[in-house]
C-alpha positions, 0 to 999 in steps of 0.5 A, a space after each residue: 722630574 726626569 725618568 731614569 733609563 733602565 739598563 739592559 741587564 737582562 740583555 747583558 746577562 743573555 749575551 754573557 751566557 751565550 759567550 760562556 756557552 760558546 767558550 765552553 763549547 769551544 773548550 769541549 771541541 778543542 779538548 775532544 780534538 786534542 784527545 782524538 788526535 792524541 796518539 799512542 805508540 804501537 807495533 804492527 803484528 801478524 802471522 806474515 812478514 807484511 801487514 796489510 792496511 788501507 786508506 780512506 779510498 780503499 787502497 791497500 799497502 803492505 807494511 813490515 810487521 814490527 813497524 812502529 806507528 802512532 795510533 790515534 785515540 779516535 776510531 774509524 767505523 766502516 761497515 760496522 767494523 771499528 778500525 784504528 787510525 794512523 799516519 804513514 808516509 803522509 797518508 792516513 791508514 786503517 788497521 784492526 786493533 788485533 793487528 797491533 801490540 805494545 811490545 815489538 817482541 810480540 809482533 810475531 804471531 805464527 803458531 805452527 809452521 811446516 818443515 820444507 826439508 829434513 833438517 836439524 834443530 840446534 841448541 842456539 840459533 847460531 850454533 851447530 850443536 844438535 838438539 832435534 831433527 824434523 822431517 819434511 812436511 812435519 807440522 811444527 809448533 813455534 814457541 819463540 824466535 830469535 830476531 825480527 828483521 826490519 823487513 818483517 821476516 824472522 831469522 830463526 824460529 824455536 820449534 817445540 821448545 827444543 831447538 832452532 831452525 832457519 826461516 828458509 826451511 819452514 813455511 806456513 803452508 808446505 810447498 816442494 823446494 827440492 828438484 824432481 827425484 824421479 829422474 833417478 827412478 831407473 838407478 840401481 839402489 839395492 839395500 842403500 835405499 832408492 835414489 828417488 828418496 833422496 832430496 836434491 836442492 837448488 844450490 850455488 857454490 858460494 864466493 866468499 869475499 875473504 876466501 876465494 877458491 882458485 879456479 883450479 886447485 892442485 894440492 899435495 897431501 900432508 898427513 898429521 905426522 908430516 905437518 911439522 915439516 911444513 918448511 920442506 913442503 913449502 920448498 917442494 911446492 915452490 919448486 912445483 909450479 902447478 901446486 897451489 894448495 895442501 890437503 892436511 889431516 885434521 882427523 884420520 883413522 887407518 887403524 887407530 884414530 889419529 888427530 893432527 893436534 891436541 884438540 879440546 873438542 876431541 877430548 869432549 867427544 872422543 877422549 880415548 884418542 891417543 895418537 896425536 903427533 903434534 901439540 896444538 902449538 906445533 900444528 898451529 905454527 906449521 899451518 901458519 907457515 903454509 898459509 903465510 906462503 900463500 897456499 890454499 889449505 884444505 882440512 881433511 876429516 875422516 867422518 865416519 871411520 873413527 875407532 876412538 869415538 866408537 869406543 867412547 860412544 858405543 851407543 852411537 856406533 855399529 853393532 853386530 849380535 850385541 857386540 861392537 862391529 869392527 871392519 878392518 880392525 876398526 870400530 865404526 860410528 854410524 852415519 846416522 849418529 847425530 852425535 858423530 855429526 856434531 863431533 865432526 862439525 865441532 872439530 871442523 869449526 875449531 880447525 877453521 877458527 884456530 888454523 884458518 883452513 879455507 875448505 873442509 874435506 870429509 872423507 869416509 862419508 859412508 858405511 863400511 863396505 861389508 855392513 850387511 843387513 845383520 849390522 845394527 845401524 842405530 837408525 833413529 830417524 828411519 833414514 836410508 843409508 844414502 839419505 844418511 850420507 846426504 843429510 850429513 853433508 847438507 848439515 855440514 855444508 850449511 853450517 860451514 858456509 856460515 863460517 865462510 869456508 867451502 866443503 868437499 867430500 871424498 867418494 869411491 871412484 866407482 860411484 861415477 859409474 860403470 860405463 864410460 859412454 853413458 850415465 851409469 851411476 848407482 846407489 852404493 850399498 855403503 850409502 854414496 850416490 854421486 848425484 846426491 853428494 855432488 849436489 850437496 857440497 862445493 867440491 866432490 873428490 873422487 878416488 879413482 886409484 888405478 890399483 882399486 879397479 879390477 881387470 877389464 874395468 871400462 874394457 881395460 885389461 889391467 887398469 893399474 898398468 894403464 893409468 892414462 887410459 883408465 883416467 880418461 874412461 873414468 873421466 868420461 863416466 864422471 862427465 855423464 854423472 855430472 851432467 845428470 846431477 842437479 847443480 853439481 859441485 866442482 870435480 877435483 880428483 885424487 890421483 895416485 902418487 905412490 907405489 901400489 901395494 896391491 899389484 906390487 907396481 912402482 909408479 914413477 912420474 910418467 904414471 902420475 903425468 898419465 893420470 893428469 893428462 887422462 883427466 884433462 882429456 876427459 874434461 875433468 879440469 877442476 884440479 887434482 890432489 896427490 894421494 901419498 899416504 906417507 907424504 913422502 918428500 922423495 916421491 913429491 920431489 920425483 913427481 915435481 916436474 909433472 905436477 902442472 
């Protein structure tokens, strides 16, 4: 009987067992591999705009915070420190877990910043309404921000839960951004404050694509009551080849405040304003005629001479012995009043939006001439008078530039200096200092009216009777003022285009021609504006042949 062979059952079982182990191991390996390479989305976060990461060879690159990356589940341990792994542009990089966040809004980690300059805080990032004030070198608490850009920078920070400031005016560490003010250490200042306490900043006059300022602007002045006669001024300008612009009153104040039109903004800040010669529609329609005729439009606003605002806001206005201060029968708001700043800016923005002004010109950017130490100035932020004037202009220029319009400022003729052959500027007690104003705006517009100069000024016995000689001497003083100004503005000058009520002198075409010639001979060639308070047709027609 043949003996049966035994099946290698034990061997088969062993092989199957080994295969099972292999399959399980492969499954475990595959599972772990899948898990290790599984990713979750995270954003790079940090206190700086760029986050530094490194690769396996230790090479470091900077990636903008806010960048979305896919983080692997597995970690990389280097020198006992665990790093997260992710691919970026085809290379694996490592980053600490605390430099990641799940939501992009949490990418900005700054807690404190330093103010690089004196600056307003605004209620909203894109708004001019003032909610606070910070001083240069102040340490600021960051409570939020508006937008994180693609390059990792922030556009506006919210400070102390109080208001917003542009990122260009703050930094993690303070550093000086202003020019050296010590070049003005020898300038006479008196009660207006030293010229060395004013900040002078690098600037360029902008070139707006849809708002080109003519190289030379020659303008006729139109007061608020004359606006309705736009057709006549267009006719006169078209017969006067040199004229390419108009200066038009938005707000003026001779004795009472006068508005060019019935302004919704004015009714909020100065509702007692009653002298309003035009309806909104009349003003709008006549300015449209000037605009459509191709003229460059400059809107004039008397900034700190405003009787109606002072009446409605006595706590924002000058006072003396507990009573409202009055000069020239007018109550004056304080240059230090942020509410007055805001009103002027609100009116400017309204006029730009509604009527298409190319430029806003601020007149009366000063304190009254006789506001001595006994006058209560409402100096909330402990500024000098000159700082107050300059800080307002920095504020106005920044926000109007955002709207694509230029800013000019009127100053007294004497601010360019007392000597025609050297730098001789001084800080006037009413707060104007030529190099500070010229540095802050796009155009500085002085008012060297011949009948405003006394006997023997610039060595001229009767300046009011020698306008050409006066303007040449003034122009040379202006040359030296501009040469000592950091990044100066254009210099467009007011010329006198009316008779003198000071010396009872009739000023005809020769008088106007002499002023223009004197300016140009002195090298002051950025244009002129005709000051005729009445905006007289007769006078403008009389001067037409010499306004070139």
